[in-house]
C-alpha positions as CSV (number, residue, x, y, z in Angstrom):
1,M,19.8,-10.5,16.8
2,E,23.4,-10.6,15.5
3,L,24.4,-8.9,12.3
4,A,26.0,-12.2,11.2
5,D,22.5,-13.8,11.3
6,L,21.1,-11.2,8.9
7,D,21.2,-11.4,5.1
8,L,23.7,-8.8,3.7
9,D,20.8,-7.6,1.4
10,P,18.2,-6.1,3.6
11,L,15.4,-6.6,1.1
12,R,16.2,-10.4,1.2
13,Q,16.2,-10.1,5.0
14,L,12.7,-8.5,4.9
15,E,11.5,-11.4,2.7
16,R,13.0,-13.9,5.2
17,W,11.2,-12.2,8.1
18,M,7.9,-12.1,6.2
19,E,8.2,-15.8,5.4
20,E,9.0,-16.6,9.1
21,A,5.9,-14.5,10.2
22,R,3.7,-16.3,7.6
23,A,5.0,-19.7,8.8
24,A,4.3,-18.7,12.5
25,G,0.7,-17.8,11.6
26,E,0.7,-14.0,10.9
27,P,-2.4,-13.7,8.7
28,M,-1.1,-10.9,6.4
29,P,2.7,-10.4,6.7
30,E,2.6,-8.3,3.4
31,A,0.4,-5.7,5.1
32,M,2.4,-2.4,5.7
33,C,1.7,1.1,6.9
34,V,2.8,3.6,4.2
35,A,3.4,7.1,5.3
36,T,3.6,10.1,2.9
37,A,3.6,13.9,3.1
38,G,2.1,16.2,0.5
39,A,3.3,19.6,-0.6
40,D,1.9,21.1,2.5
41,G,4.0,18.8,4.7
42,Q,1.0,17.3,6.3
43,P,1.8,13.6,7.1
44,A,-0.6,10.8,6.3
45,A,-0.4,7.1,7.0
46,R,-2.5,4.1,5.8
47,M,-2.4,0.4,5.5
48,V,-1.7,-1.2,2.1
49,L,-0.5,-4.5,0.8
50,M,3.0,-5.1,-0.5
51,R,2.6,-6.8,-3.9
52,G,6.2,-7.0,-5.0
53,L,9.7,-7.1,-3.5
54,D,12.5,-6.6,-6.0
55,T,14.8,-3.5,-6.0
56,G,12.2,-2.0,-3.6
57,V,8.8,-2.5,-2.0
58,V,5.9,-2.4,-4.5
59,F,2.3,-1.6,-3.9
60,Y,-0.6,-0.7,-6.2
61,T,-3.3,2.0,-6.0
62,D,-5.4,4.5,-7.9
63,Y,-3.1,7.3,-9.2
64,G,-5.8,9.8,-8.1
65,S,-5.8,8.7,-4.5
66,D,-4.6,10.9,-1.6
67,K,-1.4,8.9,-1.3
68,S,-0.7,9.2,-5.0
69,R,-1.2,13.0,-4.9
70,D,1.2,13.1,-1.9
71,L,3.7,11.1,-3.8
72,A,3.4,13.4,-6.9
73,A,4.2,16.4,-4.7
74,N,6.8,14.7,-2.5
75,P,8.1,11.4,-4.0
76,R,9.4,9.9,-0.7
77,A,7.7,7.5,1.7
78,A,8.2,5.3,4.7
79,A,6.7,1.8,5.1
80,L,6.4,-0.2,8.3
81,F,5.9,-3.9,8.6
82,H,4.8,-5.2,12.1
83,Y,4.7,-8.8,13.3
84,F,4.0,-10.5,16.6
85,A,5.0,-14.0,15.5
86,P,7.4,-15.8,15.6
87,V,8.7,-13.0,17.8
88,H,7.8,-9.3,18.1
89,R,9.4,-7.5,15.2
90,Q,9.1,-4.5,12.9
91,V,10.8,-3.4,9.7
92,R,11.0,0.2,8.7
93,V,11.7,1.0,5.0
94,T,12.4,4.6,3.9
95,G,13.2,5.9,0.4
96,A,12.4,7.5,-2.9
97,V,9.2,6.5,-4.7
98,E,8.5,6.1,-8.4
99,R,5.7,4.6,-10.4
100,T,6.2,1.1,-11.7
101,S,6.1,0.6,-15.5
102,A,2.8,0.2,-17.3
103,A,3.9,-3.4,-18.1
104,D,4.4,-4.2,-14.4
105,S,1.1,-2.7,-13.5
106,D,-0.6,-4.7,-16.3
107,R,1.0,-7.9,-15.1
108,Y,-0.2,-7.4,-11.5
109,W,-3.6,-6.2,-12.6
110,A,-4.1,-9.5,-14.5
111,T,-3.5,-11.5,-11.3
112,R,-6.3,-9.7,-9.4
113,P,-9.8,-11.3,-9.2
114,A,-12.1,-9.9,-11.9
115,A,-14.4,-8.6,-9.1
116,S,-11.6,-6.6,-7.6
117,R,-10.7,-5.2,-11.1
118,R,-14.3,-4.2,-11.6
119,S,-14.4,-2.4,-8.2
120,A,-11.2,-0.6,-9.1
121,L,-12.8,0.6,-12.4
122,V,-15.8,2.1,-10.5
123,S,-14.0,3.5,-7.5
124,H,-12.0,6.6,-7.9
125,Q,-10.1,6.2,-4.6
126,S,-10.2,9.1,-2.1
127,S,-12.9,11.0,-4.2
128,V,-16.2,12.0,-2.6
129,V,-19.0,9.6,-3.7
130,E,-22.7,10.3,-3.3
131,S,-23.5,6.9,-1.7
132,R,-22.4,3.4,-1.4
133,T,-25.3,2.5,-3.7
134,V,-23.6,4.5,-6.5
135,L,-20.5,2.3,-6.1
136,E,-22.5,-1.0,-5.9
137,D,-24.6,-0.1,-8.9
138,G,-21.5,0.8,-10.9
139,V,-19.9,-2.6,-10.1
140,A,-23.2,-4.4,-10.9
141,A,-23.3,-2.7,-14.3
142,L,-19.9,-4.3,-15.1
143,A,-20.9,-7.8,-13.9
144,G,-20.6,-9.2,-17.4
145,V,-17.1,-7.9,-18.0
146,E,-14.9,-10.9,-17.5
147,E,-11.6,-9.3,-18.2
148,P,-11.7,-5.7,-17.1
149,V,-8.9,-3.6,-18.7
150,R,-6.6,-1.7,-16.3
151,P,-7.4,2.0,-16.4
152,D,-4.5,4.4,-16.9
153,R,-5.3,5.9,-13.5
154,W,-4.4,2.7,-11.7
155,G,-0.9,1.3,-11.2
156,G,2.0,0.6,-8.9
157,F,4.6,2.5,-6.9
158,R,8.0,1.3,-5.8
159,I,9.7,2.5,-2.7
160,T,13.4,2.2,-3.4
161,P,15.0,2.1,0.1
162,V,17.8,4.3,1.3
163,R,17.3,3.0,4.9
164,I,15.9,-0.3,6.2
165,E,15.8,-0.9,9.9
166,F,15.1,-4.3,11.6
167,W,13.8,-4.1,15.2
168,E,13.3,-7.2,17.4
169,E,11.9,-7.1,20.9
170,G,14.3,-7.9,23.7
171,P,14.0,-8.6,27.4
172,A,13.5,-5.7,29.7
173,R,13.1,-3.4,26.7
174,L,16.6,-4.0,25.6
175,H,15.5,-4.4,22.0
176,D,17.7,-5.1,19.0
177,R,17.8,-2.5,16.2
178,I,20.0,-2.9,13.1
179,R,19.8,-0.3,10.4
180,F,21.0,-0.8,6.8
181,V,21.9,2.5,5.1
182,R,22.4,2.8,1.3
183,H,26.2,3.3,0.7
184,G,27.1,3.5,-3.0
185,D,26.0,0.2,-4.6
186,G,25.8,-1.6,-1.3
187,W,24.8,-1.1,2.3
188,R,26.4,0.1,5.5
189,T,25.1,-1.5,8.7
190,E,24.7,0.2,12.1
191,R,23.5,-1.1,15.5
192,L,21.2,1.4,17.2
193,S,20.4,1.9,20.8
194,P,16.8,0.8,21.6
């Protein structure tokens, strides 16, 4: 991987690698592992789906979830994308996190299937629930609601990157690693040892 082959905007490069992965048969190239740490410093990681790529990486969740509580205490996160096709690659994104606007959250909410919106209304993510039946009954009670309204407790987060690293597997473990580091309004690039 040569720097000249990469887009000068690392977010556009991430988009390019995602499209190449999708074209090569990766089933969910938008899947990413998001790592956070709360006020106690305890790290936590989980898989989520990237649902927007603009000035950062956007995902949506319940604002009462464990990850949301972590981000309220420590508004920084790391995300990792991992692909096996067309070649073995990963992209690491690190940066500050902020909530998306209510308008952005409303726009994305409206694109979700009604059944998913009903489930989100019933599920208070990461909270203890008596049984699965309680959740299923709650969703069933909303079966006639065709256009569920987004609750205030549900919305998006944007990771605005300060570092993005592109890793590509090389022969004999001589991998390629190129890191983009935020520098003023642009990016500084560095080649890293594998």
